[in-house]
Structures are given as structure tokens and as C-alpha cells.
C-alpha positions in Angstrom: -22.5 0.3 35.5 -21.4 -0.8 39.0 -18.9 1.5 40.7 -16.1 0.3 42.9 -16.7 0.5 46.6 -14.3 3.4 47.1 -14.8 6.7 49.0 -16.5 9.3 46.9 -13.6 11.7 47.3 -10.8 9.2 46.4 -9.0 9.7 43.2 -10.1 6.2 42.1 -13.8 7.1 42.5 -13.3 10.5 40.8 -11.5 8.8 37.9 -14.5 6.6 37.4 -16.7 9.7 37.3 -14.4 11.5 34.9 -14.2 8.4 32.7 -18.0 8.2 32.5 -18.4 11.9 31.7 -15.7 11.6 29.0 -17.3 8.6 27.4 -20.8 10.1 27.4 -19.7 13.4 26.0 -17.6 11.8 23.3 -20.6 9.6 22.3 -22.9 12.6 22.2 -20.7 14.4 19.7 -20.6 11.1 17.7 -24.4 10.8 17.8 -24.8 14.4 16.6 -22.4 13.8 13.7 -24.6 10.9 12.7 -27.7 13.0 12.7 -29.3 11.2 15.8 -29.4 14.4 17.9 -31.2 17.7 17.3 -30.6 21.1 18.7 -27.4 22.0 20.5 -24.9 19.9 22.5 -22.4 21.7 24.7 -19.9 19.2 26.0 -17.4 19.7 28.9 -14.6 17.5 27.5 -11.5 18.6 29.4 -13.4 20.0 32.4 -14.3 16.7 34.0 -12.2 17.1 37.2 -14.2 20.1 38.3 -17.5 18.2 38.2 -16.0 15.1 39.8 -14.1 17.0 42.5 -16.8 19.4 43.5 -19.8 17.0 43.6 -17.8 14.5 45.6 -17.4 17.1 48.3 -21.2 17.7 48.6 -24.0 16.1 50.7 -26.1 14.8 47.9 -29.1 14.2 50.1 -29.6 17.8 50.9 -27.2 20.1 48.9 -28.6 21.7 45.7 -26.7 21.9 42.4 -27.6 24.6 39.8 -25.9 23.9 36.5 -25.6 25.7 33.2 -25.7 25.0 29.5 -22.5 22.9 29.8 -23.9 20.7 32.5 -23.8 17.1 31.4 -20.7 16.4 33.5 -22.3 18.0 36.6 -25.4 15.8 36.1 -23.4 12.6 35.7 -21.2 13.4 38.7 -24.4 14.0 40.7 -26.3 10.8 39.9 -24.4 8.8 37.2 -27.6 8.5 35.2 -26.0 8.1 31.7 -29.1 6.4 30.3 -31.5 9.1 31.4 -29.2 11.9 30.1 -28.6 10.4 26.7 -32.2 9.5 26.2 -33.1 13.1 27.2 -30.8 14.6 24.7 -32.2 12.3 22.0 -35.6 13.7 22.8 -37.0 10.4 24.0 -39.9 10.0 26.6 -37.6 7.8 28.7 -35.2 10.7 29.2 -34.8 12.2 32.7 -37.2 15.1 31.7 -39.2 12.9 29.3 -37.4 14.4 26.3 -38.7 17.9 26.7 -35.8 19.5 28.6 -33.0 18.5 26.3 -29.3 19.1 26.8 -29.6 22.4 28.7 -32.7 21.9 30.9 -32.2 19.0 33.2 -33.8 18.2 36.6 -33.5 15.3 38.9 -34.0 15.5 42.7 -31.7 18.4 43.8 -30.2 19.0 40.4 -31.3 21.8 38.1 -29.8 23.3 34.9 -30.7 26.1 32.6 -29.3 27.4 29.4 -29.6 31.1 30.0 -26.1 32.5 30.4 -25.8 33.6 34.1 -29.5 33.0 34.6 -29.0 30.6 37.4 -27.2 33.2 39.6 -30.4 34.8 41.0 -32.2 31.4 41.1 -29.3 29.9 43.1 -29.2 32.7 45.6 -33.0 32.5 45.9 -32.8 28.8 46.7 -30.0 29.5 49.1 -32.2 32.0 50.9 -34.9 29.3 51.1 -32.5 26.7 52.5 -31.2 29.2 55.1 -34.8 30.0 56.1 -35.6 26.3 56.5 -32.4 25.8 58.5 -31.8 22.7 56.4 -28.0 22.9 56.6 -27.8 22.6 52.8 -25.6 24.7 50.6 -26.4 25.6 47.0 -23.7 25.2 44.4 -23.9 27.0 41.1 -21.6 26.2 38.2 -20.8 28.9 35.6 -18.1 29.6 33.0 -15.8 32.6 32.9 -17.9 34.1 30.1 -21.0 34.2 32.3 -19.3 36.6 34.7 -19.9 39.3 32.1 -23.6 39.1 33.1 -24.8 41.7 35.6 -27.0 39.2 37.4 -23.9 37.8 39.1 -23.1 41.0 40.9 -26.6 41.4 42.2 -26.4 37.8 43.4 -23.1 38.4 45.1 -24.5 41.4 46.9 -27.5 39.5 48.2 -25.6 36.3 49.1 -23.1 38.3 51.1 -25.5 40.7 52.7 -27.7 37.9 53.9 -24.9 35.4 54.7 -26.4 32.8 52.4 -25.1 29.2 52.0 -24.1 29.8 48.3 -21.1 28.5 46.4 -20.2 29.7 42.9 -17.9 27.3 41.0 -16.3 29.2 38.1 -15.0 27.0 35.3 -12.6 29.3 33.6 -11.8 27.6 30.3 -10.4 30.8 28.8 -13.1 31.3 26.2 -16.6 32.7 25.9 -17.8 30.5 23.0 -15.0 31.4 20.6 -13.9 34.7 22.1 -10.7 34.6 24.2 -11.2 35.9 27.7 -8.7 38.8 27.1 -11.0 40.2 24.4 -14.2 40.0 26.6 -13.3 40.7 30.2 -11.4 43.5 31.8 -9.6 43.2 35.1 -9.0 40.0 37.0 -12.0 37.7 37.1 -10.9 35.8 40.2 -11.2 39.0 42.2 -14.7 39.9 41.1 -16.5 38.6 44.3 -13.9 39.9 46.8 -15.3 43.5 47.1 -18.5 41.9 48.5 -16.5 40.2 51.3 -16.9 36.8 49.7 -14.2 34.2 50.3 -12.5 33.1 47.0 -10.4 30.0 46.6 -8.4 29.5 43.4 -7.4 26.0 42.2 -6.1 24.1 39.2 -9.3 22.8 37.7 -7.5 19.9 35.9 -6.4 18.4 39.2 -9.3 16.4 40.6 -7.7 15.9 44.0 -6.9 19.7 44.3 -10.5 20.6 43.3 -12.0 18.1 45.8 -9.9 19.4 48.6 -10.7 23.0 47.9 -14.4 22.2 47.5 -14.5 20.4 50.8 -12.7 23.4 52.6 -15.0 25.9 51.0 -18.2 23.9 51.6 -17.3 23.5 55.3 -16.7 27.2 55.5 -20.1 28.0 54.0 -21.9 25.3 56.0 -20.6 26.8 59.2 -22.6 29.9 58.6 -19.7 32.1 57.4 -21.5 33.1 54.2 -21.0 32.5 50.5 -17.8 31.5 48.7 -16.4 31.2 45.2 -14.3 28.3 43.9 -12.4 29.6 40.9 -11.1 26.7 38.7 -8.7 27.2 35.8 -9.2 24.6 33.0 -9.5 24.2 29.2 -12.4 23.1 27.0 -10.9 20.5 24.6 -14.0 20.1 22.4 -15.9 22.7 20.4 -18.2 25.2 22.2 -21.1 23.3 20.7 -20.9 20.5 18.2 -18.3 21.6 15.6 -17.9 25.4 15.9 -14.3 25.6 16.9 -11.9 28.3 15.4 -9.2 28.1 18.1 -5.6 27.5 17.3 -5.0 23.7 16.8 -1.6 23.9 18.4 -3.1 25.4 21.5 -5.7 22.6 21.7 -3.1 19.9 21.1 -1.0 21.3 24.0 -4.0 21.3 26.3 -4.6 17.6 25.6 -1.2 16.9 27.4 -2.5 18.6 30.6 -6.1 17.5 30.7 -7.7 15.9 33.8 -7.8 12.3 32.8 -4.2 12.3 31.7 -3.3 13.9 35.1 -5.3 11.3 37.1 -3.9 8.3 35.1 -0.4 9.4 36.0 -1.2 8.8 39.7 -3.2 5.6 39.4 -2.3 2.0 38.4 -2.6 1.6 34.6 -4.5 -1.7 35.0 -7.2 0.1 37.2 -7.6 2.9 34.7 -7.8 0.5 31.7 -10.4 -1.6 33.5 -12.5 1.5 34.3 -12.2 2.8 30.7 -13.3 -0.6 29.3 -16.3 -0.9 31.7 -17.4 2.7 31.0 -17.1 2.3 27.2 -19.2 -0.9 27.3 -21.8 0.7 29.6 -22.3 3.7 27.3 -22.2 1.6 24.1 -24.9 -0.7 25.5 -27.1 2.3 26.5 -26.8 3.8 23.0 -27.5 0.5 21.3 -30.6 0.0 23.4 -31.9 3.5 22.6 -31.1 3.3 18.9 
């Protein structure tokens, strides 16, 4: 699918990215329901603005992205490779990792993902140490959910990143749930403050507003790239689809309310309807053609 020649950080370009993520994620759930996928499928429906806004603020030729089990959107925002991703999750040899990585273990150029909850924290900080040693000017961005902050590895990572002034950015996607457990029943205290005792700069943003995410990510990445040390971008959002496939016991009224505030609805309110409709149609055709070719 050919993207419009618009700046990467413009709302139009980010809408194209979000629309692609939404179309792919929705199709993956449909394929699973038809028995064409095996294993697990964690989608990020409702969290597209974070992937689009953050990745558009990065230098994709040198910065490194470390993603998690819910990483399809991050991957698509990074490279737009819908065919490689879908084929990978279908277990096909023409997938981005030849069908052996699956949904949670993706790698392409400077993009890496892993399914171990919080497991990429020490890995990301290690890569950041390597980039600082090489003086590459790159920053390392790790995506993690609020539930992952219960893992002790993050606090060791915070300590090392701050102590060694590493070019490390943690992007927290706080969707309010750790699988099906509400945050209030899993985490004590205020999560947004967790990195502050280490002297790490924290920026908090509405994760459903792509423009706000992008602006904050640019500000924080500039801060980190200047040599000022690590940072945390804390994004509040909501996962609209099940944790994985169909396991969703959340209140249906709560979910319905969240659909009125989700990123694509928010972006469409600021863009010409004819532009959005054209993008949606182009993306739907692109994803449908990929699936038909792989079937």
C-alpha cells in the first residue's frame, strides 16, 4: 500500500498508520476465529495512537525499538510490513521471521520483540549501553504495559539506565488492566511516579491523542539524545479488544464507553472525512489482498 507523501509526524500520516494497525489487528482476530491461526494473538486495538505517535518521532535508521507481547502495532508503525507480519503469525516461511517467531517474537532491522513480561527491560538497557559506547547517537525505546511494571527487572533497569546516563526511553501503555485484572487490584501507589526516585524524567500524556503522543515523544527523545539520560513516556489508553483472542470478562458498558474515546475516532474528528474514508478503503483492500494471497 502506497502512503501519501506527508510528514511522518503529521496527523494524516499517523492516521494512515493507525488505520493499517487497526485493519491488521481486526483481521488477525477474524483469522483466529476461523481457525487459520495457532497459538496466541495479543492485539493492541485501541492503543494505535501510541505506536503511531512514538515511532514517528524516532530516527528509524539508527534508533532501536524493543517491543513486547502486544507488539503488532509497534512493528507496523516501524516498517508497515503487513504481509510479513500476517504471514509470520500464520506460521508461514515467508513471514518476517520465517514463521518461527510468531506473534510475540518479531525481528526486522532495528526492531525486536519478546513475549516475556518485562523481559525486555534489561535487554533494552543493555542495548542502550552498547549504543552509548559506540557513540551512535541512537536511543533505545522499550514499549511495556502497566502490568509489566510489577516486574522487578524494571527497577534494576531504571537504576542502571540512570546511573550510567543511558539513551533509554520507556513507553508505558497504561490500558488499566493486567490481562483481566484491574490495575487497582494489582499495583499499589502511583505507577507514573515509579521512575522518578531514580532521577528519570517522566512525561505523562493522553495515549489516545496521536498528536499529543508524538509531541511528547519528540520532546523526550530530544532530551535523551542530548545526553541528559533516560526518560519515561507514560501514556494512558484503553485496550478495546480481549487480552488475547476472546478472553474478556470486563464490563461491556465500560468497553462501549471507551469506544467513544478511542484514537481513530479522535483523529477522524480533526481530519477531512473524505481523506479518512479513502485511507480506510485503501487499507482494507491492502490487508484483504494480503490475506487472500496467503490463504
